[in-house]
C-alpha positions in Angstrom: 130.4 153.5 107.0 126.8 152.5 107.9 125.9 148.9 107.2 122.8 150.2 105.4 125.1 151.2 102.5 126.0 147.6 102.1 122.7 145.9 102.8 119.1 147.1 103.3 116.4 144.5 103.6 113.7 146.6 101.9 116.0 147.6 99.0 117.0 143.9 98.6 113.4 142.8 98.6 112.6 145.3 95.8 115.6 144.1 93.8 114.5 140.5 94.2 110.9 141.4 93.2 112.2 143.2 90.1 114.3 140.2 89.1 111.3 137.9 89.4 109.1 140.2 87.3 111.7 140.3 84.6 112.9 136.7 84.6 110.0 134.7 86.0 109.1 133.1 82.6 112.7 132.2 82.0 113.0 130.6 85.4 109.8 128.7 85.1 110.7 127.3 81.6 114.1 126.3 82.8 112.7 124.3 85.7 110.0 122.7 83.5 112.6 121.9 80.8 115.0 120.3 83.3 112.2 118.1 84.6 111.1 117.1 81.1 114.6 116.3 79.8 115.4 114.3 83.0 112.2 112.3 82.6 112.8 111.5 78.9 116.5 110.8 79.3 116.0 108.5 82.3 113.1 106.6 80.6 115.2 106.1 77.5 118.1 104.7 79.5 115.9 102.4 81.6 113.8 101.3 78.7 116.9 100.5 76.7 118.6 98.4 79.4 115.7 96.2 80.5 117.5 92.9 79.7 120.6 94.2 81.6 118.5 95.1 84.6 117.1 91.6 84.7 120.5 90.0 84.8 122.0 92.7 87.1 119.7 94.4 89.6 122.3 97.1 90.3 122.2 98.3 86.7 119.4 100.7 87.7 121.7 102.3 90.3 124.3 102.9 87.6 121.7 104.5 85.3 120.5 106.8 88.1 124.1 107.8 88.8 124.7 108.6 85.1 121.5 110.6 84.9 122.4 112.5 88.1 125.9 113.3 86.7 124.4 114.7 83.5 121.8 116.6 85.5 124.5 118.2 87.7 126.3 119.4 84.6 123.2 121.2 83.5 122.7 122.7 87.0 126.3 123.9 86.8 125.5 125.6 83.5 122.6 127.5 85.1 124.8 128.5 88.1 127.7 129.5 85.9 125.5 131.8 83.8 124.8 134.0 86.8 124.9 137.8 86.2 123.7 137.4 82.6 123.7 141.2 82.0 127.5 141.4 82.4 128.1 139.6 79.1 126.9 142.7 77.1 128.4 146.2 77.4 125.1 148.1 77.3 123.3 145.7 79.6 126.3 145.8 82.0 126.0 149.6 82.3 122.2 149.4 83.0 122.7 146.6 85.4 125.4 148.4 87.4 123.2 151.5 87.6 120.3 149.5 89.2 119.5 150.6 92.7 121.2 148.2 95.1 124.6 147.7 96.6 127.2 145.3 95.3 126.6 143.0 98.2 122.8 142.9 97.5 123.4 142.1 93.8 125.8 139.3 94.6 123.4 138.0 97.3 120.4 138.2 94.8 122.2 136.0 92.2 123.4 133.7 95.0 119.8 133.3 96.3 118.2 132.8 92.9 120.9 130.6 91.3 121.9 128.5 94.3 119.8 129.2 97.4 116.5 128.7 95.5 117.3 127.0 92.2 119.5 124.2 93.4 117.0 122.8 96.1 114.2 123.1 93.5 116.4 121.4 90.9 117.0 118.5 93.3 113.3 118.1 94.0 112.5 118.3 90.2 115.2 115.6 89.6 113.7 113.3 92.3 110.2 113.7 90.9 111.1 113.3 87.2 113.4 110.3 87.7 110.8 108.4 89.8 108.1 109.2 87.2 110.4 107.7 84.5 110.7 104.5 86.5 106.9 104.4 87.1 106.3 104.7 83.4 108.0 101.4 82.6 105.6 98.7 81.6 105.8 94.9 81.8 107.1 93.4 78.6 108.0 90.0 77.2 111.6 90.5 75.9 111.6 87.0 74.4 109.9 83.7 74.8 111.8 83.0 78.0 112.6 86.5 79.4 109.9 88.7 80.9 110.6 92.2 82.2 108.8 93.1 85.4 109.1 96.9 86.3 108.5 96.1 90.0 112.0 94.7 90.3 113.5 98.1 89.4 114.0 100.1 92.5 112.8 103.7 92.7 115.5 106.4 92.9 116.6 107.7 96.3 119.4 110.1 96.9 121.0 107.7 99.3 121.9 105.5 96.3 124.4 108.1 95.3 126.4 107.9 98.6 126.0 104.2 99.4 128.7 101.6 98.8 128.3 98.2 97.2 126.9 96.8 100.4 124.2 99.5 100.5 125.7 101.1 103.6 126.3 104.8 103.9 129.8 106.0 103.1 132.0 107.5 105.8 130.6 110.9 106.9 133.7 112.7 105.8 133.3 111.4 102.3 129.7 112.5 102.2 130.6 116.0 103.4 133.5 116.2 100.9 131.2 115.2 98.1 128.6 117.8 99.0 131.0 120.7 99.4 133.0 119.6 96.3 129.9 120.2 94.2 129.0 123.4 96.1 132.5 124.9 95.9 132.8 124.2 92.2 129.4 125.8 91.7 130.5 128.9 93.5 133.7 128.9 91.4 131.5 129.0 88.2 129.4 131.6 89.9 132.4 133.8 90.5 133.7 133.2 87.0 130.5 134.9 85.7 131.8 138.2 87.3 135.5 137.7 86.3 135.1 137.1 82.6 133.1 139.4 80.3 132.1 137.0 77.5 131.8 133.2 77.4 132.4 133.2 81.2 131.2 129.6 81.7 133.4 128.2 79.0 136.4 130.1 80.1 135.8 129.2 83.8 135.7 125.5 82.9 138.8 125.7 80.8 140.7 127.5 83.5 139.7 124.9 86.1 140.9 122.1 83.8 144.2 123.9 83.2 144.7 124.5 86.9 144.0 120.8 87.6 146.5 119.7 85.0 149.1 122.0 86.4 148.5 120.8 89.9 148.7 117.2 88.9 151.9 117.8 86.9 153.4 119.6 89.9 152.4 116.7 92.2 154.0 114.1 89.8 157.2 116.2 89.6 157.5 116.4 93.4 156.8 112.7 93.6 159.7 112.0 91.2 162.0 114.3 93.1 161.4 113.0 96.6 160.4 109.4 95.8 162.2 108.5 92.6 162.3 104.8 93.3 158.6 104.4 94.1 157.3 106.7 91.3 156.8 105.4 87.8 155.5 107.5 84.9 152.6 109.7 86.0 152.0 108.0 89.3 152.4 109.9 92.5 153.8 108.7 95.9 153.3 110.7 99.1 153.6 109.6 102.7 150.2 109.8 104.4 149.4 109.4 108.1 146.1 108.8 109.9 144.7 111.9 111.5 141.8 109.9 112.9 140.7 106.3 112.4 139.1 106.8 108.9 140.7 110.1 107.7 144.3 110.3 106.4 146.2 113.5 106.1 145.5 113.7 102.3 141.8 113.1 103.0 141.8 115.9 105.5 143.5 118.3 103.1 140.9 117.8 100.4 138.1 118.0 102.9 139.3 121.3 104.3 139.9 122.6 100.8 136.3 121.8 99.8 134.9 123.3 103.0 136.7 126.6 102.7 137.3 127.3 98.9 133.7 128.4 98.3 134.3 131.3 100.6 137.3 132.4 98.6 135.4 132.2 95.3 132.4 134.1 96.8 134.7 136.9 97.9 136.1 137.1 94.4 132.6 137.4 93.0 131.9 140.4 95.3 135.2 142.2 94.7 135.1 141.7 90.9 131.6 143.1 90.7 132.7 146.0 93.0 135.5 146.6 90.6 133.2 146.9 87.7 131.0 149.4 89.5 134.0 151.6 90.3 
């Protein structure tokens, strides 16, 4: 079968243009809303912890981390609501009849929700959180305590992957962290094609259930093979160093995070293909 049946650049460009014409206002408002909420939330956190930041200069890093975690949850919601037309029977029929192959439709949602939106979202977060810090003003908190905004560091993404001594974490840990977020985002992306309604909620619930089952299975194995060393819900497994800073368990989770997104992306393709059949 010719590759043109799977992907055609001109056809994909028309599909992308059509999506932008229909949803450009929604995309624009989503980006502006994310920036505004990030700015207000960060400013509220920073303004409410001025006295704590005076006593502990690292308090600002903690606030930035909390804001980033909340922000990534919202980004995950946007990614997990891909293929919005699949949640309605009539819209699903019209969507599946649109000119374009299954691969092109998956690639379009991937490009819009992850390839374009996620980098833009990171840039919006960086701008908004730095504007929030810049909005802080000097203030006398009491007769003896004065807050100077200049002592509060501006946000940088390196703060999120730096240890307590402000040194970058091991490279494997950074890679794992990046692909962990990426793989879970692709999992939510695939869930939008698997479930018909409330796909995001169902995908999150399934991931929690699978995690609990995996943890219970690990605890059970630990009790069976290491009964003396295992107490309650603790786990005990023998690890060995693969290289100087990576143990066998670290390597397992690293490989899992690096490869699992491919599996979930394939699920998204075949589930959409199944709906078109």
